[in-house]
py3Dmol code that shows the C-alpha trace and the ligand (Angstrom):
import py3Dmol

protein = """\
ATOM      1  CA  UNK A   1      -5.422  15.520  20.255  1.00  0.00           C
ATOM      2  CA  UNK A   2      -7.851  16.103  17.381  1.00  0.00           C
ATOM      3  CA  UNK A   3      -7.854  16.759  13.634  1.00  0.00           C
ATOM      4  CA  UNK A   4      -7.277  14.755  10.498  1.00  0.00           C
ATOM      5  CA  UNK A   5      -4.896  11.834  10.688  1.00  0.00           C
ATOM      6  CA  UNK A   6      -3.019  10.426   7.662  1.00  0.00           C
ATOM      7  CA  UNK A   7      -1.615   6.966   7.930  1.00  0.00           C
ATOM      8  CA  UNK A   8       0.717   5.463   5.287  1.00  0.00           C
ATOM      9  CA  UNK A   9       1.030   1.767   5.357  1.00  0.00           C
ATOM     10  CA  UNK A  10       3.518  -0.605   3.611  1.00  0.00           C
ATOM     11  CA  UNK A  11       4.239  -4.256   3.268  1.00  0.00           C
ATOM     12  CA  UNK A  12       5.267  -4.568   6.883  1.00  0.00           C
ATOM     13  CA  UNK A  13       1.641  -4.277   8.106  1.00  0.00           C
ATOM     14  CA  UNK A  14       0.710  -7.388   6.106  1.00  0.00           C
ATOM     15  CA  UNK A  15       3.817  -9.393   7.018  1.00  0.00           C
ATOM     16  CA  UNK A  16       2.126 -11.035   9.977  1.00  0.00           C
ATOM     17  CA  UNK A  17      -0.836 -12.008   7.752  1.00  0.00           C
ATOM     18  CA  UNK A  18       1.699 -14.206   5.838  1.00  0.00           C
ATOM     19  CA  UNK A  19       2.311 -11.802   2.835  1.00  0.00           C
ATOM     20  CA  UNK A  20       6.038 -11.287   2.136  1.00  0.00           C
ATOM     21  CA  UNK A  21       7.600  -7.850   2.241  1.00  0.00           C
ATOM     22  CA  UNK A  22       9.870  -6.677  -0.604  1.00  0.00           C
ATOM     23  CA  UNK A  23      13.205  -5.670   0.803  1.00  0.00           C
ATOM     24  CA  UNK A  24      13.603  -7.649   4.013  1.00  0.00           C
ATOM     25  CA  UNK A  25      15.883 -10.765   3.917  1.00  0.00           C
ATOM     26  CA  UNK A  26      14.019 -13.242   1.630  1.00  0.00           C
ATOM     27  CA  UNK A  27      11.712 -10.594   0.396  1.00  0.00           C
ATOM     28  CA  UNK A  28      10.011 -10.520  -2.926  1.00  0.00           C
ATOM     29  CA  UNK A  29      12.659  -8.407  -4.607  1.00  0.00           C
ATOM     30  CA  UNK A  30      15.363 -10.718  -3.509  1.00  0.00           C
ATOM     31  CA  UNK A  31      13.615 -13.536  -5.363  1.00  0.00           C
ATOM     32  CA  UNK A  32      12.248 -11.841  -8.453  1.00  0.00           C
ATOM     33  CA  UNK A  33      14.076  -9.163 -10.580  1.00  0.00           C
ATOM     34  CA  UNK A  34      11.804  -6.166 -10.200  1.00  0.00           C
ATOM     35  CA  UNK A  35      12.771  -4.898 -13.685  1.00  0.00           C
ATOM     36  CA  UNK A  36      11.155  -7.986 -15.150  1.00  0.00           C
ATOM     37  CA  UNK A  37       7.915  -8.134 -13.024  1.00  0.00           C
ATOM     38  CA  UNK A  38       7.198  -4.594 -11.951  1.00  0.00           C
ATOM     39  CA  UNK A  39       7.961  -2.243 -14.857  1.00  0.00           C
ATOM     40  CA  UNK A  40       6.102  -1.481 -18.069  1.00  0.00           C
ATOM     41  CA  UNK A  41       9.241  -2.535 -20.013  1.00  0.00           C
ATOM     42  CA  UNK A  42       9.225  -5.917 -18.298  1.00  0.00           C
ATOM     43  CA  UNK A  43       5.486  -6.394 -19.098  1.00  0.00           C
ATOM     44  CA  UNK A  44       6.187  -5.500 -22.789  1.00  0.00           C
ATOM     45  CA  UNK A  45       8.963  -8.077 -22.966  1.00  0.00           C
ATOM     46  CA  UNK A  46       7.215 -10.950 -21.170  1.00  0.00           C
ATOM     47  CA  UNK A  47       3.599 -10.348 -20.289  1.00  0.00           C
ATOM     48  CA  UNK A  48       3.057 -14.084 -19.410  1.00  0.00           C
ATOM     49  CA  UNK A  49       5.803 -13.897 -16.745  1.00  0.00           C
ATOM     50  CA  UNK A  50       4.310 -10.776 -15.205  1.00  0.00           C
ATOM     51  CA  UNK A  51       0.746 -12.198 -15.221  1.00  0.00           C
ATOM     52  CA  UNK A  52       2.072 -15.338 -13.561  1.00  0.00           C
ATOM     53  CA  UNK A  53       3.785 -13.283 -10.827  1.00  0.00           C
ATOM     54  CA  UNK A  54       0.635 -11.294 -10.049  1.00  0.00           C
ATOM     55  CA  UNK A  55      -1.681 -14.284 -10.369  1.00  0.00           C
ATOM     56  CA  UNK A  56       0.378 -15.948  -7.630  1.00  0.00           C
ATOM     57  CA  UNK A  57       0.178 -12.860  -5.471  1.00  0.00           C
ATOM     58  CA  UNK A  58      -3.524 -12.477  -6.044  1.00  0.00           C
ATOM     59  CA  UNK A  59      -4.089 -16.116  -5.006  1.00  0.00           C
ATOM     60  CA  UNK A  60      -1.995 -15.656  -1.863  1.00  0.00           C
ATOM     61  CA  UNK A  61      -3.721 -12.372  -0.971  1.00  0.00           C
ATOM     62  CA  UNK A  62      -7.124 -13.959  -1.402  1.00  0.00           C
ATOM     63  CA  UNK A  63      -6.507 -16.464   1.296  1.00  0.00           C
ATOM     64  CA  UNK A  64      -4.794 -14.061   3.729  1.00  0.00           C
ATOM     65  CA  UNK A  65      -6.637 -12.563   6.694  1.00  0.00           C
ATOM     66  CA  UNK A  66      -6.155  -9.114   8.196  1.00  0.00           C
ATOM     67  CA  UNK A  67      -4.142  -9.108  11.459  1.00  0.00           C
ATOM     68  CA  UNK A  68      -4.562  -7.054  14.629  1.00  0.00           C
ATOM     69  CA  UNK A  69      -2.841  -4.025  13.011  1.00  0.00           C
ATOM     70  CA  UNK A  70      -5.359  -3.853  10.207  1.00  0.00           C
ATOM     71  CA  UNK A  71      -8.191  -4.281  12.659  1.00  0.00           C
ATOM     72  CA  UNK A  72      -6.942  -1.531  14.921  1.00  0.00           C
ATOM     73  CA  UNK A  73      -6.688   0.966  12.042  1.00  0.00           C
ATOM     74  CA  UNK A  74     -10.225   0.143  10.997  1.00  0.00           C
ATOM     75  CA  UNK A  75     -11.227   0.827  14.645  1.00  0.00           C
ATOM     76  CA  UNK A  76      -9.378   4.063  14.757  1.00  0.00           C
ATOM     77  CA  UNK A  77     -11.206   5.137  11.524  1.00  0.00           C
ATOM     78  CA  UNK A  78     -14.550   4.367  13.181  1.00  0.00           C
ATOM     79  CA  UNK A  79     -13.886   5.969  16.484  1.00  0.00           C
ATOM     80  CA  UNK A  80     -11.777   9.133  15.766  1.00  0.00           C
ATOM     81  CA  UNK A  81     -14.135  12.026  15.384  1.00  0.00           C
ATOM     82  CA  UNK A  82     -12.175  13.644  12.526  1.00  0.00           C
ATOM     83  CA  UNK A  83     -11.190  12.060   9.178  1.00  0.00           C
ATOM     84  CA  UNK A  84      -8.669   9.163   9.289  1.00  0.00           C
ATOM     85  CA  UNK A  85      -7.120   8.816   5.853  1.00  0.00           C
ATOM     86  CA  UNK A  86      -5.376   5.446   5.323  1.00  0.00           C
ATOM     87  CA  UNK A  87      -3.055   5.497   2.335  1.00  0.00           C
ATOM     88  CA  UNK A  88      -1.554   2.125   1.439  1.00  0.00           C
ATOM     89  CA  UNK A  89       1.237   1.159  -0.876  1.00  0.00           C
ATOM     90  CA  UNK A  90      -0.011  -2.454  -0.558  1.00  0.00           C
ATOM     91  CA  UNK A  91      -1.874  -4.081  -3.397  1.00  0.00           C
ATOM     92  CA  UNK A  92      -3.521  -6.660  -1.091  1.00  0.00           C
ATOM     93  CA  UNK A  93      -7.078  -5.997   0.107  1.00  0.00           C
ATOM     94  CA  UNK A  94      -6.487  -6.576   3.872  1.00  0.00           C
ATOM     95  CA  UNK A  95      -7.386  -3.056   5.011  1.00  0.00           C
ATOM     96  CA  UNK A  96     -10.793  -3.437   3.291  1.00  0.00           C
ATOM     97  CA  UNK A  97     -11.240  -6.911   4.653  1.00  0.00           C
ATOM     98  CA  UNK A  98     -10.764  -5.395   8.139  1.00  0.00           C
ATOM     99  CA  UNK A  99     -13.519  -2.910   7.442  1.00  0.00           C
ATOM    100  CA  UNK A 100     -11.413   0.245   6.664  1.00  0.00           C
ATOM    101  CA  UNK A 101     -11.632   2.617   3.760  1.00  0.00           C
ATOM    102  CA  UNK A 102      -8.278   3.076   2.039  1.00  0.00           C
ATOM    103  CA  UNK A 103      -6.546   4.861  -0.805  1.00  0.00           C
ATOM    104  CA  UNK A 104      -4.532   2.379  -2.893  1.00  0.00           C
ATOM    105  CA  UNK A 105      -1.798   4.600  -4.187  1.00  0.00           C
ATOM    106  CA  UNK A 106       0.017   1.614  -5.855  1.00  0.00           C
ATOM    107  CA  UNK A 107      -3.208   0.069  -7.255  1.00  0.00           C
ATOM    108  CA  UNK A 108      -4.723  -3.208  -6.298  1.00  0.00           C
ATOM    109  CA  UNK A 109      -4.497  -6.870  -7.218  1.00  0.00           C
ATOM    110  CA  UNK A 110      -8.284  -6.911  -7.291  1.00  0.00           C
ATOM    111  CA  UNK A 111      -8.235  -4.675 -10.375  1.00  0.00           C
ATOM    112  CA  UNK A 112      -7.645  -5.079 -14.097  1.00  0.00           C
ATOM    113  CA  UNK A 113      -6.624  -2.250 -16.376  1.00  0.00           C
ATOM    114  CA  UNK A 114      -6.595  -1.898 -20.153  1.00  0.00           C
ATOM    115  CA  UNK A 115      -3.274  -0.579 -21.248  1.00  0.00           C
ATOM    116  CA  UNK A 116      -4.934   0.559 -24.519  1.00  0.00           C
ATOM    117  CA  UNK A 117      -8.099   2.363 -23.486  1.00  0.00           C
ATOM    118  CA  UNK A 118      -7.567   2.894 -19.745  1.00  0.00           C
ATOM    119  CA  UNK A 119     -10.711   0.983 -18.692  1.00  0.00           C
ATOM    120  CA  UNK A 120     -10.811  -0.661 -15.309  1.00  0.00           C
ATOM    121  CA  UNK A 121     -12.794  -3.712 -14.116  1.00  0.00           C
ATOM    122  CA  UNK A 122     -12.527  -6.354 -11.361  1.00  0.00           C
ATOM    123  CA  UNK A 123      -9.657  -8.735 -12.098  1.00  0.00           C
ATOM    124  CA  UNK A 124     -10.330 -12.438 -12.483  1.00  0.00           C
ATOM    125  CA  UNK A 125      -8.226 -14.660 -10.202  1.00  0.00           C
ATOM    126  CA  UNK A 126      -6.076 -15.665 -13.301  1.00  0.00           C
ATOM    127  CA  UNK A 127      -5.080 -13.072 -15.912  1.00  0.00           C
ATOM    128  CA  UNK A 128      -3.335 -13.987 -19.194  1.00  0.00           C
ATOM    129  CA  UNK A 129      -1.823 -12.018 -22.060  1.00  0.00           C
ATOM    130  CA  UNK A 130      -4.548 -13.114 -24.488  1.00  0.00           C
ATOM    131  CA  UNK A 131      -7.451 -11.752 -22.263  1.00  0.00           C
ATOM    132  CA  UNK A 132      -9.267  -9.014 -24.033  1.00  0.00           C
ATOM    133  CA  UNK A 133     -10.619  -5.770 -22.633  1.00  0.00           C
ATOM    134  CA  UNK A 134     -14.378  -5.836 -22.105  1.00  0.00           C
ATOM    135  CA  UNK A 135     -14.638  -2.306 -23.321  1.00  0.00           C
ATOM    136  CA  UNK A 136     -12.367  -1.913 -26.392  1.00  0.00           C
ATOM    137  CA  UNK A 137     -11.731  -5.597 -27.157  1.00  0.00           C
ATOM    138  CA  UNK A 138      -7.935  -5.357 -27.424  1.00  0.00           C
ATOM    139  CA  UNK A 139      -5.725  -7.940 -25.863  1.00  0.00           C
ATOM    140  CA  UNK A 140      -3.917  -5.302 -23.709  1.00  0.00           C
ATOM    141  CA  UNK A 141      -5.045  -6.147 -20.235  1.00  0.00           C
ATOM    142  CA  UNK A 142      -2.709  -5.781 -17.278  1.00  0.00           C
ATOM    143  CA  UNK A 143      -3.027  -5.869 -13.489  1.00  0.00           C
ATOM    144  CA  UNK A 144      -4.118  -2.426 -12.050  1.00  0.00           C
ATOM    145  CA  UNK A 145      -0.968  -2.079 -10.084  1.00  0.00           C
ATOM    146  CA  UNK A 146       1.419   0.830 -10.303  1.00  0.00           C
ATOM    147  CA  UNK A 147       4.862  -0.266 -11.621  1.00  0.00           C
ATOM    148  CA  UNK A 148       8.297   1.433 -11.242  1.00  0.00           C
ATOM    149  CA  UNK A 149       8.434   4.422 -13.585  1.00  0.00           C
ATOM    150  CA  UNK A 150       4.627   5.017 -13.323  1.00  0.00           C
ATOM    151  CA  UNK A 151       2.770   7.698 -11.422  1.00  0.00           C
ATOM    152  CA  UNK A 152       1.074   6.511  -8.186  1.00  0.00           C
ATOM    153  CA  UNK A 153      -2.672   7.099  -7.956  1.00  0.00           C
ATOM    154  CA  UNK A 154      -4.530   9.889  -6.192  1.00  0.00           C
ATOM    155  CA  UNK A 155      -1.537  12.013  -5.520  1.00  0.00           C
ATOM    156  CA  UNK A 156      -3.273  15.331  -5.561  1.00  0.00           C
ATOM    157  CA  UNK A 157      -5.785  13.991  -3.055  1.00  0.00           C
ATOM    158  CA  UNK A 158      -3.070  12.593  -0.810  1.00  0.00           C
ATOM    159  CA  UNK A 159      -0.994  15.756  -0.835  1.00  0.00           C
ATOM    160  CA  UNK A 160      -4.191  17.751   0.057  1.00  0.00           C
ATOM    161  CA  UNK A 161      -4.690  15.470   3.010  1.00  0.00           C
ATOM    162  CA  UNK A 162      -1.085  15.884   4.138  1.00  0.00           C
ATOM    163  CA  UNK A 163      -1.527  19.636   4.016  1.00  0.00           C
ATOM    164  CA  UNK A 164      -4.409  19.368   6.450  1.00  0.00           C
ATOM    165  CA  UNK A 165      -3.385  16.621   8.835  1.00  0.00           C
ATOM    166  CA  UNK A 166      -2.383  17.129  12.452  1.00  0.00           C
ATOM    167  CA  UNK A 167      -0.640  13.707  12.709  1.00  0.00           C
ATOM    168  CA  UNK A 168       1.103  11.602  10.049  1.00  0.00           C
ATOM    169  CA  UNK A 169       2.037   8.021  10.826  1.00  0.00           C
ATOM    170  CA  UNK A 170       3.998   5.534   8.613  1.00  0.00           C
ATOM    171  CA  UNK A 171       3.579   1.869   9.459  1.00  0.00           C
ATOM    172  CA  UNK A 172       5.690  -0.967   8.052  1.00  0.00           C
ATOM    173  CA  UNK A 173       7.347   0.778   5.145  1.00  0.00           C
ATOM    174  CA  UNK A 174      11.061   0.942   4.446  1.00  0.00           C
ATOM    175  CA  UNK A 175      10.881   4.542   3.110  1.00  0.00           C
ATOM    176  CA  UNK A 176      12.864   3.658  -0.016  1.00  0.00           C
ATOM    177  CA  UNK A 177      10.216   4.297  -2.599  1.00  0.00           C
ATOM    178  CA  UNK A 178       9.088   7.806  -3.612  1.00  0.00           C
ATOM    179  CA  UNK A 179       6.779   9.675  -3.599  1.00  0.00           C
ATOM    180  CA  UNK A 180       5.489   7.840  -0.354  1.00  0.00           C
ATOM    181  CA  UNK A 181       8.878   8.169   1.198  1.00  0.00           C
ATOM    182  CA  UNK A 182       8.553  11.884   0.987  1.00  0.00           C
ATOM    183  CA  UNK A 183       5.156  12.186   2.748  1.00  0.00           C
ATOM    184  CA  UNK A 184       6.817  12.662   6.149  1.00  0.00           C
ATOM    185  CA  UNK A 185       8.568  15.805   4.846  1.00  0.00           C
ATOM    186  CA  UNK A 186       5.254  17.200   3.462  1.00  0.00           C
ATOM    187  CA  UNK A 187       3.601  16.545   6.806  1.00  0.00           C
ATOM    188  CA  UNK A 188       6.402  18.227   8.751  1.00  0.00           C
ATOM    189  CA  UNK A 189       6.313  21.186   6.477  1.00  0.00           C
ATOM    190  CA  UNK A 190       2.666  21.622   7.442  1.00  0.00           C
ATOM    191  CA  UNK A 191       3.341  21.287  11.134  1.00  0.00           C
ATOM    192  CA  UNK A 192       1.976  17.795  11.704  1.00  0.00           C
ATOM    193  CA  UNK A 193       3.187  15.498  14.433  1.00  0.00           C
ATOM    194  CA  UNK A 194       4.962  12.393  12.882  1.00  0.00           C
ATOM    195  CA  UNK A 195       5.149   8.807  14.186  1.00  0.00           C
ATOM    196  CA  UNK A 196       7.006   5.865  12.625  1.00  0.00           C
ATOM    197  CA  UNK A 197       5.933   2.328  13.496  1.00  0.00           C
ATOM    198  CA  UNK A 198       8.362  -0.423  12.255  1.00  0.00           C
ATOM    199  CA  UNK A 199      10.186  -3.478  13.276  1.00  0.00           C
ATOM    200  CA  UNK A 200      13.511  -1.733  12.522  1.00  0.00           C
ATOM    201  CA  UNK A 201      15.176   1.562  11.567  1.00  0.00           C
ATOM    202  CA  UNK A 202      14.326   2.768   8.086  1.00  0.00           C
ATOM    203  CA  UNK A 203      15.864   5.173   5.553  1.00  0.00           C
ATOM    204  CA  UNK A 204      13.424   7.850   6.754  1.00  0.00           C
ATOM    205  CA  UNK A 205      13.509   7.196  10.497  1.00  0.00           C
ATOM    206  CA  UNK A 206      15.594  10.382  11.173  1.00  0.00           C
ATOM    207  CA  UNK A 207      12.706  12.502   9.872  1.00  0.00           C
ATOM    208  CA  UNK A 208      10.062  11.277  12.350  1.00  0.00           C
ATOM    209  CA  UNK A 209       9.666  12.780  15.879  1.00  0.00           C
ATOM    210  CA  UNK A 210       8.224   9.621  17.488  1.00  0.00           C
ATOM    211  CA  UNK A 211       9.141   6.012  16.945  1.00  0.00           C
ATOM    212  CA  UNK A 212       7.407   2.816  18.024  1.00  0.00           C
ATOM    213  CA  UNK A 213       9.534  -0.275  17.385  1.00  0.00           C
ATOM    214  CA  UNK A 214       8.137  -3.775  17.154  1.00  0.00           C
ATOM    215  CA  UNK A 215       5.743  -5.988  15.128  1.00  0.00           C
ATOM    216  CA  UNK A 216       2.809  -4.110  13.728  1.00  0.00           C
ATOM    217  CA  UNK A 217       0.272  -6.541  15.174  1.00  0.00           C
ATOM    218  CA  UNK A 218       1.184  -5.557  18.726  1.00  0.00           C
ATOM    219  CA  UNK A 219       2.441  -1.992  18.342  1.00  0.00           C
ATOM    220  CA  UNK A 220      -0.417  -0.644  16.200  1.00  0.00           C
ATOM    221  CA  UNK A 221      -3.220  -1.732  18.608  1.00  0.00           C
ATOM    222  CA  UNK A 222      -1.283  -0.128  21.419  1.00  0.00           C
ATOM    223  CA  UNK A 223      -0.909   3.145  19.473  1.00  0.00           C
ATOM    224  CA  UNK A 224      -4.604   3.163  18.546  1.00  0.00           C
ATOM    225  CA  UNK A 225      -5.576   2.492  22.140  1.00  0.00           C
ATOM    226  CA  UNK A 226      -3.539   5.508  23.175  1.00  0.00           C
ATOM    227  CA  UNK A 227      -5.442   7.625  20.665  1.00  0.00           C
ATOM    228  CA  UNK A 228      -9.010   6.477  21.209  1.00  0.00           C
ATOM    229  CA  UNK A 229      -8.883   4.417  24.409  1.00  0.00           C
TER     230      UNK A 229
END
"""
ligand_1 = """\
36
APR
N 5.765 -5.033 11.778
C 6.219 -3.799 11.371
N 7.082 -3.579 10.370
C 7.516 -4.639 9.675
C 7.165 -5.962 9.963
C 6.246 -6.185 11.100
N 5.765 -7.366 11.399
N 7.787 -6.796 9.069
C 8.521 -5.948 8.318
N 8.356 -4.681 8.660
C 9.038 -3.463 8.043
C 10.479 -3.660 7.625
O 11.388 -3.323 8.670
C 10.552 -2.737 6.442
O 10.908 -1.351 6.896
O 8.295 -3.304 6.812
C 9.125 -2.641 5.917
C 8.954 -3.322 4.551
O 9.641 -2.634 3.608
P 9.517 -2.997 2.020
O 9.696 -4.431 1.847
O 10.533 -2.084 1.324
O 7.993 -2.611 1.680
P 7.350 -1.226 1.293
O 7.979 -0.074 2.048
O 5.876 -1.330 1.505
O 7.715 -1.060 -0.181
C 7.241 0.101 -0.942
O 8.080 -0.898 -2.985
O 8.331 -2.415 -4.653
C 7.497 -1.421 -4.124
O 5.435 -1.211 -4.897
C 6.144 -1.868 -3.891
O 4.576 -0.833 -2.444
C 5.900 -1.335 -2.496
C 6.933 -0.250 -2.301
"""
view = py3Dmol.view(width=600, height=400)
view.addModel(protein, "pdb")
view.setStyle({"model": 0}, {"cartoon": {"style": "trace"}})
view.addModel(ligand_1, "xyz")
view.setStyle({"model": 1}, {"stick": {}})
view.zoomTo()
view.show()
């Protein structure tokens, strides 16, 4: 096989690095109301609560290490002779830590964004509502993460890659959040092969031609070895 590969990753790829998923039992959205911590309205109501939530996640992500699945995808990106586009919904930096280049469609904990002027800069470990934007000076700083009701980043670029890919794979994502959940349909429409790698069945399993079931840290290296040896 040859041609462009598009790989979508979700929280499941970082689970074995110790970062919790969202919708599994005990997941983040079973412990925090997402309307309060992951919507623009929640941020307007209580910015201190939202900053506290992301400060804790930033601290946790900073100490986490990539696992064998992140390493294998970085290796695939190095060895495959055509482009390997990794699109992640994760806001941790574990793909980069493993040496991969990645599109952060839901933003990143490493970034700060000014809600007033749109400027971006590297986030400090701790953000607070009174922090001012280094560009416009207003106290309107927020984590550079995409919340519910907001448009994910780089959608035109991602849809362009999906039009051109020969293989689309989704790893460790529950297929419950759009537009990422619709990528498999885009890829199928364009004639790509499709593979789902997950611990369990998901809402979009039925759309994929191939399935590999098991923990990402063992299944992804096996899948990569089958592609590049
Ligand atoms: N290996 C493989 N898959 C796993 C593993 C593992 N070790 N552990 C969990 N999974 C799978 C689960 O079976 C589930 O399908 O990972 C998926 C995690 O699903 P979610 O918690 O819903 O995470 P995700 O799909 O990334 O969520 C999408 O929702 O709240 C938003 O913005 C947030 O980016 C996130 C988006």
